[in-house]
C-alpha positions as CSV (number, residue, x, y, z in Angstrom):
1,X,6.4,-46.2,-295.0
2,X,9.3,-48.2,-293.6
3,X,13.0,-47.6,-294.4
4,X,13.5,-50.7,-296.5
5,X,10.6,-49.7,-298.8
6,X,12.0,-46.2,-299.1
7,X,15.4,-47.7,-299.9
8,X,13.9,-49.8,-302.6
9,X,12.1,-46.8,-304.2
10,X,15.3,-44.7,-304.0
11,X,17.3,-47.5,-305.5
12,X,15.0,-47.8,-308.5
13,X,14.8,-44.0,-309.0
14,X,18.5,-43.7,-308.8
15,X,19.0,-46.4,-311.5
16,X,16.4,-44.9,-313.7
17,X,17.9,-41.4,-313.4
18,X,21.3,-42.8,-314.2
19,X,20.1,-44.5,-317.3
20,X,18.2,-41.4,-318.4
21,X,21.3,-39.4,-317.9
22,X,23.5,-41.8,-319.9
23,X,21.0,-42.8,-322.6
24,X,19.0,-39.6,-323.2
25,X,20.6,-36.5,-321.7
26,X,24.2,-37.2,-322.7
27,X,23.4,-38.1,-326.4
28,X,21.3,-35.0,-326.6
29,X,24.1,-32.9,-325.2
30,X,26.8,-34.2,-327.5
31,X,24.7,-35.2,-330.5
32,X,22.3,-32.4,-330.8
33,X,24.2,-29.8,-328.7
34,X,21.2,-29.6,-326.3
35,X,22.5,-29.3,-322.8
36,X,19.1,-28.9,-321.3
37,X,18.8,-32.6,-320.7
38,X,21.9,-32.8,-318.6
39,X,21.0,-29.6,-316.8
40,X,17.7,-31.1,-315.8
41,X,18.5,-34.8,-315.2
42,X,22.0,-34.3,-313.8
43,X,21.0,-32.6,-310.5
44,X,18.1,-35.0,-310.1
45,X,20.5,-37.9,-310.4
46,X,22.9,-36.3,-308.1
47,X,20.3,-36.0,-305.3
48,X,19.1,-39.5,-305.9
49,X,22.7,-40.8,-305.8
50,X,23.3,-39.1,-302.4
51,X,20.0,-40.4,-301.2
52,X,20.9,-44.0,-302.3
53,X,24.3,-43.8,-300.5
54,X,22.7,-42.5,-297.3
55,X,19.9,-45.1,-297.4
56,X,22.5,-47.9,-297.7
57,X,23.8,-46.9,-294.4
58,X,20.4,-46.5,-292.9
59,X,19.1,-50.0,-294.0
60,X,22.2,-52.1,-293.7
61,X,21.4,-53.2,-290.1
62,X,17.7,-53.8,-290.8
63,X,18.7,-56.0,-293.8
64,X,21.5,-57.6,-291.9
65,X,24.2,-56.7,-294.4
66,X,27.8,-57.4,-293.5
67,X,30.6,-55.1,-294.5
68,X,31.2,-56.8,-297.8
69,X,27.6,-56.5,-298.9
70,X,27.4,-52.9,-297.8
71,X,30.5,-52.0,-299.8
72,X,29.1,-53.8,-302.9
73,X,25.8,-52.0,-302.5
74,X,27.7,-48.7,-302.4
75,X,29.7,-49.7,-305.4
76,X,26.5,-50.5,-307.2
77,X,25.6,-46.8,-307.2
78,X,28.3,-46.1,-309.8
79,X,27.1,-48.8,-312.2
80,X,24.1,-48.0,-314.4
81,X,21.9,-51.0,-313.7
82,X,23.4,-52.4,-310.5
83,X,20.9,-50.6,-308.2
84,X,18.1,-52.6,-309.9
85,X,19.9,-55.8,-308.9
86,X,20.5,-54.6,-305.3
87,X,16.8,-53.7,-305.0
88,X,15.7,-57.0,-306.4
89,X,18.1,-59.4,-304.7
90,X,19.3,-57.8,-301.5
91,X,16.6,-55.3,-300.3
92,X,14.2,-57.9,-298.9
93,X,13.5,-57.8,-295.2
94,X,15.3,-60.7,-293.5
95,X,12.1,-62.6,-292.7
96,X,11.1,-62.5,-296.4
97,X,14.5,-63.5,-297.6
98,X,14.3,-67.2,-296.7
99,X,12.6,-67.9,-293.5
100,X,8.8,-68.1,-293.2
101,X,7.1,-65.0,-291.8
102,X,5.7,-67.0,-288.9
103,X,9.1,-67.8,-287.6
104,X,10.2,-64.1,-287.5
105,X,10.6,-62.7,-283.9
């Protein structure tokens, strides 16, 4: 499995875990006084967050990201649905982004 594919999977998993934390675990904690959701989802999201940040640095050269796009991808980690957008719009191999596959070196 190549690094870009791993990054895309981590990006989706991080976004899903963030949404689960915000929309399920936190309301359970404060609405039903059930902290178990945060105790389970919180550490999972933390690991996925760190994996996402690390993967941004590992794939930035392969995806030909400049400093601005790298910083925006890192900032996306703190917004609930932004990693979905990074995965969908920016995490395509350079040959798939616009040039035909036959013209790739």
